[in-house]
C-alpha positions in Angstrom: 72.5 95.0 99.0 72.3 98.1 101.2 74.2 101.3 100.2 76.5 100.9 103.3 77.3 97.3 102.3 78.2 98.4 98.8 80.4 101.2 100.1 82.1 98.8 102.5 82.7 96.2 99.7 84.0 98.9 97.3 86.5 100.2 100.0 87.6 96.6 100.7 88.4 96.2 97.0 90.3 99.4 97.0 92.4 98.2 99.9 93.1 94.9 98.1 94.1 96.7 94.9 96.4 99.1 96.9 98.2 96.2 98.5 98.6 94.3 95.2 100.0 97.5 93.5 102.5 97.9 96.4 103.7 94.3 95.9 104.1 94.8 92.2 105.9 98.1 92.4 108.3 96.7 95.0 109.1 93.8 92.6 107.7 91.3 95.0 105.2 90.2 92.4 105.6 90.0 88.6 103.2 91.4 86.0 101.4 88.1 85.2 100.7 87.4 88.9 99.6 91.0 89.4 97.1 90.8 86.6 95.9 87.4 87.7 95.2 88.6 91.2 93.4 91.6 90.0 91.2 89.4 87.8 90.2 87.4 90.9 88.9 90.7 92.2 86.9 91.3 89.1 89.3 93.7 87.5 89.8 93.3 83.7 93.2 93.1 82.0 92.7 96.5 80.4 91.9 98.2 83.7 94.8 96.4 85.3 97.1 98.1 82.8 96.0 101.5 83.9 96.5 100.5 87.5 100.1 99.4 86.8 101.1 102.7 85.3 98.7 104.8 87.5 95.2 105.9 86.7 94.4 107.8 83.5 93.7 110.9 85.5 97.1 110.6 87.3 98.9 110.3 83.9 97.1 113.3 82.4 97.7 115.4 85.5 101.5 115.4 85.8 102.5 117.2 89.0 103.9 120.7 88.5 106.6 122.1 90.7 106.6 125.6 92.1 104.1 128.1 93.5 102.9 129.3 96.8 99.6 128.3 98.5 97.7 130.2 101.1 95.4 127.8 103.1 93.1 128.2 106.1 91.8 126.0 108.9 89.2 127.1 111.4 90.1 127.1 115.1 93.4 128.6 116.0 94.9 130.5 118.9 97.9 131.3 121.1 98.2 127.6 122.1 99.1 126.6 118.5 102.3 124.5 118.8 105.1 122.9 116.8 105.6 120.1 119.3 104.0 117.0 117.7 103.1 115.5 121.1 100.8 118.4 121.8 99.0 118.5 118.4 95.3 118.7 119.0 93.7 120.6 116.1 93.6 120.8 112.3 95.8 123.9 112.4 98.5 121.9 114.3 98.0 118.7 112.2 98.6 120.7 109.0 102.0 121.9 110.4 102.8 118.4 111.5 102.5 117.2 107.9 104.6 120.1 106.6 107.5 119.7 109.0 107.6 116.1 110.2 107.2 112.4 109.2 106.1 109.4 111.2 107.4 105.9 111.1 104.2 105.0 109.2 101.6 106.9 107.3 97.9 106.0 107.3 96.4 106.0 103.8 92.9 106.5 102.5 92.0 102.9 103.2 93.2 103.2 106.8 96.2 100.9 106.1 99.6 101.7 107.6 102.1 102.5 104.8 105.9 103.0 104.9 107.0 106.5 105.9 110.3 106.8 107.7 110.1 103.1 108.4 110.5 101.2 105.1 109.3 97.9 106.6 108.1 96.2 109.8 107.2 92.9 111.2 105.6 91.4 114.3 106.4 88.3 116.2 103.9 85.5 116.3 101.5 87.0 118.7 101.9 90.8 118.0 103.7 91.5 121.3 106.9 92.6 119.6 107.3 94.8 116.5 110.6 95.4 114.6 110.8 98.6 112.4 113.6 99.1 109.9 114.3 102.7 109.0 115.1 104.3 105.7 118.7 105.2 105.2 119.9 108.6 104.0 117.0 110.6 105.6 118.0 114.0 106.9 116.5 116.2 109.5 116.1 119.9 108.8 119.0 120.4 111.2 121.3 118.4 108.9 121.4 115.4 111.3 120.9 111.9 109.8 117.9 109.9 111.0 118.7 106.8 113.1 117.0 104.4 115.5 117.8 106.5 118.6 115.6 109.2 117.1 112.7 106.8 116.5 112.9 105.4 120.0 113.1 108.8 121.7 110.2 110.2 119.7 107.9 107.3 120.7 109.0 107.0 124.3 108.6 110.8 125.0 104.8 110.4 124.8 105.0 108.3 128.1 106.5 111.2 130.0 103.7 113.0 131.9 105.6 116.2 131.8 105.4 116.2 128.0 101.6 116.3 128.2 101.1 114.2 125.1 97.6 113.8 123.7 98.7 110.4 122.4 100.0 109.0 125.7 97.2 106.4 125.9 98.1 105.1 122.4 101.6 104.0 123.6 101.0 103.0 127.2 101.1 99.4 125.9 104.8 99.8 125.1 106.9 98.1 127.7 110.4 98.6 126.2 112.1 99.9 123.2 115.4 98.5 122.0 117.8 99.9 119.4 119.2 96.9 117.6 121.4 98.8 115.2 121.6 102.2 113.6 118.5 101.7 111.5 116.5 99.1 113.4 114.3 99.5 116.5 112.3 96.9 118.4 109.2 97.6 120.5 108.2 95.1 123.2 104.6 95.5 124.2 102.8 94.7 127.5 100.1 92.9 125.5 99.4 92.0 121.9 98.5 94.8 119.5 97.9 94.0 115.8 97.2 97.7 115.1 100.6 99.0 116.4 101.9 100.1 113.0 98.6 102.1 112.4 99.0 103.8 115.9 102.5 104.9 114.9 101.0 106.7 111.9 98.7 109.0 114.0 99.0 112.8 114.1 101.3 113.0 117.2 103.7 110.2 116.4 106.2 112.3 114.5 109.9 111.6 114.6 112.3 114.3 116.0 116.0 114.2 116.8 116.8 112.3 120.0 116.9 114.6 123.0 114.8 117.4 121.4 113.0 119.6 123.9 112.9 122.9 121.9 110.5 122.7 119.0 110.6 126.3 118.0 112.3 125.4 114.7 110.1 122.4 114.0 113.2 120.1 113.6 111.6 117.3 111.6 112.3 115.4 108.3 109.2 116.7 106.6 108.8 118.1 103.0 108.9 121.7 104.2 111.1 123.7 106.5 109.9 126.4 108.9 110.5 130.0 107.9 108.2 131.8 110.3 105.8 130.8 113.1 103.5 133.1 115.1 101.0 131.1 117.3 97.5 132.1 116.6 98.6 134.1 113.5 100.3 132.0 110.8 103.2 129.9 109.8 105.3 130.2 106.6 107.2 127.2 105.2 109.4 126.6 102.2 110.5 123.5 100.4 113.1 121.3 102.1 115.5 120.7 99.3 117.0 117.6 100.9 113.6 115.9 101.5 113.9 112.1 101.1 110.9 111.4 98.9 112.2 111.8 95.4 110.4 114.6 93.5 108.3 115.8 96.4 107.1 118.2 97.6 105.7 120.1 94.6 105.0 123.5 96.1 107.7 126.1 96.9 105.9 127.7 99.9 102.9 127.3 102.2 101.3 130.0 104.2 99.0 128.3 106.7 96.7 130.1 109.2 93.3 130.1 110.8 90.1 131.9 110.1 87.7 131.1 112.9 84.6 132.5 111.4 83.1 130.1 108.8 81.5 132.8 106.6 84.8 134.7 106.5 86.7 131.5 105.6 84.3 130.9 102.6 84.5 134.5 101.5 88.3 134.3 101.5 88.1 131.3 99.2 85.6 132.8 96.8 87.7 136.0 96.7 90.8 134.1 95.8 92.6 135.2 99.0 93.1 131.5 99.9 93.2 128.4 97.7 92.0 125.8 100.3 89.9 125.7 103.5 88.9 123.1 106.0 85.5 122.6 107.6 82.8 123.5 105.1 79.3 123.8 106.6 76.8 121.7 104.6 74.7 124.9 104.3 77.4 126.5 102.2 77.7 123.7 99.6 75.2 125.4 97.3 77.1 128.6 97.4 80.4 126.9 96.5 78.7 124.9 93.7 77.3 128.2 92.2 80.8 129.8 92.1 83.3 129.3 89.3 86.8 128.1 90.0 86.2 126.4 93.3 84.9 123.0 94.4 83.6 121.0 97.4 85.8 118.1 98.5 83.7 115.4 100.2 85.4 112.6 102.1 83.5 109.6 103.4 84.4 109.2 107.1 83.3 108.0 110.5 82.5 111.1 112.5 79.0 111.2 114.0 76.6 113.0 116.3 74.7 110.7 118.6 72.1 110.4 121.3 73.8 109.1 124.5 71.5 107.3 126.8 73.0 106.5 130.2 72.5 102.8 131.1 73.2 103.3 134.9 70.2 105.5 135.8 66.5 105.8 135.0 64.8 106.0 132.7 67.4 104.9 130.1 68.7 102.0 132.2 65.8 100.2 130.5 66.9 98.8 127.2 63.3 98.8 125.9 63.3 102.6 126.1 66.7 102.7 124.4 65.4 100.5 121.6 62.3 102.7 121.2 64.5 105.8 120.7 66.7 103.9 118.2 63.7 102.9 116.1 62.4 106.5 116.1 65.5 107.8 114.2 64.5 108.6 110.7 68.0 108.1 109.4 67.3 108.9 105.7 65.5 112.2 106.7 68.3 113.2 109.1 70.9 112.6 106.5 69.0 114.5 103.8 67.7 117.5 105.8 70.5 118.1 108.3 73.6 117.0 106.4 72.4 117.6 102.8 73.0 113.9 101.9 76.7 114.2 102.8 77.2 111.1 104.8 76.2 107.4 105.2 73.4 105.8 107.3 74.5 104.8 110.8 73.4 101.7 112.7 73.6 102.6 116.4 77.3 101.5 116.7 80.4 103.7 116.1 82.3 101.8 113.3 81.6 103.3 109.8 81.7 101.6 106.4 85.1 103.2 105.6 86.7 101.2 108.4 88.1 97.7 107.3 86.4 96.2 110.4 82.9 97.5 109.6 80.3 94.8 110.1 78.5 94.9 106.7 76.5 91.8 107.5 74.4 93.6 110.2 71.2 95.0 108.8 70.7 98.7 109.4 68.0 99.3 112.0 64.9 100.7 110.2 62.9 103.8 111.1 59.8 102.0 112.5 57.4 104.0 114.7 55.3 100.8 115.3 58.3 99.0 116.7 59.2 102.0 118.7 55.8 102.1 120.2 56.0 98.4 121.0 59.3 98.9 122.9 57.9 101.9 124.6 55.0 99.9 125.9 57.3 97.1 127.1 59.3 99.8 129.0 56.1 101.0 130.7 56.8 104.5 129.3 53.6 105.2 127.3 52.6 108.8 127.8 55.8 109.5 129.7 57.9 112.7 129.6 61.6 112.6 129.0 64.3 115.3 128.4 67.0 115.4 125.7 69.8 117.8 126.5 71.7 119.3 123.5 73.8 122.3 122.5 75.5 123.9 119.6 78.8 122.5 120.8 77.5 118.9 121.2 78.2 117.9 117.6 77.3 119.0 114.1 73.6 119.0 113.7 73.0 118.1 117.4 70.1 120.5 118.0 68.4 119.7 114.6 68.7 115.9 115.3 67.0 116.4 118.7 64.2 118.4 117.3 63.5 115.8 114.6 63.4 113.0 117.2 61.1 115.1 119.3 58.7 115.3 116.4 58.7 111.6 115.8 58.3 110.8 119.5 55.2 112.9 119.8 53.5 110.6 117.2 53.8 107.6 119.4 52.8 109.2 122.7 56.2 110.0 124.1 56.5 113.6 125.3 60.1 114.5 124.6 61.4 117.9 125.8 64.5 119.3 124.1 66.6 121.2 126.5 69.2 123.5 124.9 72.2 124.1 127.1 74.8 126.9 126.6 78.1 125.8 125.1 80.1 127.0 128.1 80.1 124.2 130.6 78.2 121.7 128.4 80.9 119.0 128.6 81.3 119.4 132.4 77.7 119.9 133.4 75.7 117.9 130.9 77.8 115.3 129.1 77.9 112.1 131.1 75.5 113.5 133.8 72.0 113.8 132.2 70.2 110.6 131.3 69.8 111.6 127.6 72.2 114.0 125.9 73.7 114.7 122.6 77.4 114.1 121.8 79.8 114.2 118.9 82.7 111.9 118.0 85.5 112.0 115.4 86.7 108.8 113.8 89.7 107.0 115.3 92.4 105.3 113.2 91.3 101.8 114.2 88.1 100.1 115.3 89.9 98.9 118.5 90.9 102.4 119.5 87.4 103.7 118.9 85.7 100.9 120.8 88.3 100.9 123.6 88.1 104.7 124.2 84.4 105.0 124.3 82.8 101.6 125.1 84.9 99.4 127.4 83.5 99.0 130.9 86.2 101.1 132.6 86.7 103.7 129.8 86.8 107.3 131.1 84.9 108.4 127.9 82.2 105.6 128.2 79.5 108.3 128.0 76.6 105.9 128.4 78.2 103.9 131.3 77.4 100.8 129.3 79.2 97.7 130.6 79.4 94.3 128.9 82.0 91.6 129.9 81.8 89.8 126.6 82.5 93.1 124.7 85.6 93.7 126.8 86.8 90.2 126.1 86.3 90.7 122.3 88.5 93.8 122.2 91.3 91.9 123.9 90.9 89.1 121.3 90.9 91.6 118.5 94.2 93.2 119.6 95.8 89.8 119.7 94.8 88.5 116.3 96.9 89.0 113.1 94.3 87.2 111.0 92.2 89.9 109.1 89.1 87.7 108.7 89.2 86.5 112.4 89.6 90.1 113.5 86.6 91.3 111.4 84.4 88.5 112.9 85.5 89.6 116.4 84.7 93.2 115.8 81.5 92.4 114.1 80.3 90.7 117.2 81.4 93.7 119.3 79.4 96.1 117.0 76.4 93.9 117.3 76.5 94.0 121.1 76.5 97.8 121.0 73.7 98.0 118.5 71.5 95.6 120.4 72.0 96.7 124.0 74.3 99.8 123.9 73.5 103.3 125.1 74.1 105.2 121.8 71.7 106.0 119.0 73.8 106.9 115.9 71.6 107.8 112.9 74.4 108.5 110.4 78.1 109.1 109.7 79.0 112.6 108.5 81.3 113.3 105.6 84.3 115.6 106.0 83.6 118.7 103.8 86.4 121.0 102.6 86.6 123.4 99.7 89.4 124.5 97.4 90.4 126.2 94.2 90.2 124.2 91.0 93.9 125.0 90.6 94.7 122.7 93.5 95.6 119.2 92.2 96.8 116.0 93.7 94.6 116.1 96.8 94.1 112.7 98.3 91.2 112.0 100.7 91.9 110.2 104.0 88.9 109.7 106.3 90.6 110.5 109.6 90.1 114.3 109.4 89.5 117.4 107.3 91.7 118.1 104.3 92.7 114.5 103.9 93.7 114.1 107.5 96.0 117.1 106.8 98.3 115.0 104.5 98.0 117.5 101.7 101.4 119.3 102.0 103.4 116.5 100.4 100.9 115.7 97.6 99.3 118.8 96.2 100.4 121.1 93.4 99.0 124.2 91.7 97.9 124.1 88.1 98.1 127.3 86.1 
């Protein structure tokens, strides 16, 4: 069994365990049934006991209340905002998790869990979803949460004047109906089995109905705003009326940006900050050599890829695209460029951490002989091609291009690597040159990722790849509420991309962060750095 298949199976088991534990804790399942279901997953009775009460580590590390943390992200500036609809960076996402809640929260298994909505259910074909809100939840303003707030918060993303980065996520909403004070119904234009997950994304935070001024961050989150200077910092203190019993654990958070990576690492090692996002793989050894700090590695789905445009020569020839795909020495790329912090890719964008990952599809091997065979079929032996890349194209984009160039020379393909300046790369190179480097972050669902970047009419379809069957599959996937059926649908979609698509994806890159050993309770979530920024409600300081 391949390493990726093992990872996918292990993550699937984790999701099953999490679902069973939730049923047990909600009294929907008794202890005997819980242990029996775990046994079916290969979990012994003794281990089941530790799951019931929480893991041994969790028992030993009882959360401690109090303390102030200073933490730093990377990019920041005068456009930093407290309006959830306009969140677009780690610095903003971190504030979103301090001051707000969503209807749902996406956990480490990419499953939607209750947040301000305590339950939800679809109709038979996922064209309507009913969400029931928690009672007794209070905004920082003192107002009680109700269904009007939930409806307003979701519908405001559809207003062009708001400028929401999540507008595309909710354009499928046809109508919202307040059924009573704590129940809201969303009618969709078409089926969407992923709708609860969409409502757990960064921008989908709930604010009081009618809110247009976000200067006080009027949410329901675990912390209340004390000070905010865009491009400088924010200060937050515990919201004493927060609805999650016992949380948060910290008293205060000082959250700011340090753009320079070396300065960010130095601040951590000097004890000026306790946590930082975005660790460069080259700095891992330095952190490992230092006492009192640690690297936090989160398996994820971000990647840096070769984009080969299918609507123009020479990459309109799939034989050439296959030759380039077989020239990727995936193991070497992962080891040399990313220091082993990632997973092997398979020339399609869904990673093993996604529940819809196709673990039945063999990973394409590094095979110069096959590459040469496809090159000959393409009539490109001895040809010269250009690969355009840049520092801003994606983590390791230049290094990947240079490694491919070396392998190409061995089979008689003259590959010239053209380095473009960062300024203007996305407007002058991306989507314009036949072969260029690109970088992508993971999306919360397979359907969102595939729709944004691979459907025939997608604005971000960088390879201009078009496949009618693929488009049909995504429509079928959105409509199905059967997990097995959905996985089969998305497996076929991934196979189509791998076989004929215009992207070569050698590996998936882990999110790397670093923090003090005093920081406890951190929970990884593969959607972004620092556990998709969900740390404010879960961490505490030891000692």
